[in-house]
N, C-alpha and C positions, 0 to 999 in steps of 0.2 A: 795967284795961288800956286801955280806950278813951281815958281821959284822958291816959295816958302816950303813947299813939300820937298824939293830937292835939297835944300839947305838943312831941313829937319833930318832927312835920311843921312846926310853926310855927318851931321853932328852926333847922331846916335848910332852910327854904324856898328860900333863895338857891341852895343846892346842887342842888335839884330843877329849877330853872328855868335851865338852861344855854341859851345862844343857838343852838346847833345848828351845822351846817357853815357855813363862810364862803361868801360869794357867789362866790368863785373856784371852789370845788368844784362849785357848781351850774352855772356857765358851762361848765366842762370837761365835766360830765356831759351837758349839752344838746348841745354840739358832737359829742360821741361818738355820741349817739343819732341826730343828723341825718346824720352821716357813714355810719352803718351802714344807715340807711334807703335812701339813694341807692345805696350799694354793693349792697344786696340786690336792688333793682329792676334795676339794670344787670346784675348777675350772673344774675338770673332770665331776663332777656331774652337774655343770651348763651347760656344753656343751651337756651332754648325758641324761638330764632329760626326754626327749621324749622317748628314748629307755627304760629307767627304767619304765616309765608309761605304755608302751606297754607290757612289760614283766609282770607287775602287772596285767593288764587287762587279758592277756592270762592265767595267773595262776587262776584268779577268774573264767574265763569261763570254764577252765578245771575242776575246782571243782564243778561248777554248772552242767556241763554235766555228771560228775561222779554220782552226787546225783540223777539226773533225770534217768539215766540208772539203778541205784539200785532201784529206786522207781518203774520203769516200770517192772523190773524183779520181784519185790515183788508182784505187781498187777497181773502179769501173773501166779504166783504161787497160789494166791488167786483164780483166775479164774479156775485154774485146780481143785481146791477143790469144788467150787460152781457149775461148769458146769455139773457134773454128775446129780445133783438134778434137775436142770433146764432143762437139755437136755432131760431127760426122759419125763417131762411134755410137753416140746416143741414138741416132736415127737408125743405124744398122741393127744394133742390138734390140732396140725397142720393137722394130718390125718383126724380128725373129721371135722375140719373147711373146708378143701378142699373137702370132700365128700358133705357137705351141699352146698358149692359154686357150685359144679358141678350140683347138683339137681336144684338149683336156675337158673343157666345159661342155663339149658335145656328149660326153658320157653322162649318164644320170648320176645324181649325187650319191645315191645308195651304192652304186658300183665303185665309186672312187674311194670310199672308205676314209674320207678326210673330214675332219670337223671344221667348224667355221673359222677357228683360229689358224688352222693349217691352210685353209683356202685363202685367208687374208694374207698370209706370208707368201703365198704363191704369186700374188699380184705384184706388178712391177714397182709401183710406188708405195712400198711399205715403209716402216719406220727407219730401217737401215738405209734405204735409198734417200729418204728425206734428210737424214743426218749427214750422209756423204755429200749431198747436194749443197747443204748449208756450209759445210766445211770447205767445199770447193769455192763457194762464193766468198767466204772469209779469207781463204788462202789460195788465190788462183794460181800462184806460181809454184805451189808445192807439188813436186813430182810424185810424192808418195800418195797424196790424195787422188791425183789423177789416175795413178796406177790402181788404187783401191776401187775407184769408180769402174774402171774397165774390168777389173777382176770380179766385181759384184755382178756385172752383166754376164760375164762368162760362167760364173757359178750358178746364176739363175737359169741360164740356158742348159747347163749340165743337169741340174735338178729336174727341170721340165722334161728333158730328154729321157731321163731315167724313169720318171713317172709314166710317160707315154709308152716307153718300152715295156714296163710291167703291165700296163693296161692292154697293150697289144698282145702280150703273152697270154693274159687271161682270156682274151677274146681273139680267136684265130684271125679274124678279119677286123680291120679298123671299122669303127662305127660308120654306117652309111646314113643313119638317122641323126638328125640334129637333136639337141636338147628339147626344142619345142615340139618336134615330132614325137619324141618319147612321152612328153607330157600329154600330148593330144591322144596317144594310144591308151594311156592309163585312164 
């Protein structure tokens, strides 16, 4: 049987070796495959454009948040440099202003002649102070804002000194009674 099989193969060798499909068939097949690849990608993008847009928006948001975080960190570093200068002035002026306010508050309210709005403005932490403090936090390196903060303290002290001076002129001697003692006497 093996001899028969070998002789059969040798006799029909040409029939076994056919050339295969023509080059036209291969070209048509390649064109069809390339066309389907492009169409598939375009059709996938057509169906998933919303997902692509969401991913793009998330990437932009992440970049913006990163920038904001870096900017905040930079501002906090600037505040760390500025705060020692301002902190020292703040402690000094705050102590002086609080002393003057205590002396003024020792007088009875009817002798002061100030309404509630004026008394609110005399307090250290009024709207002007809060605005300056926020501006200083937002622009720690700005010399004008730091100067304005110091000037605010100085003007507040001058105003309190003038009020105390007028109160002392009205009353020959400074009050020895505190506000609570006046209320107790009344």
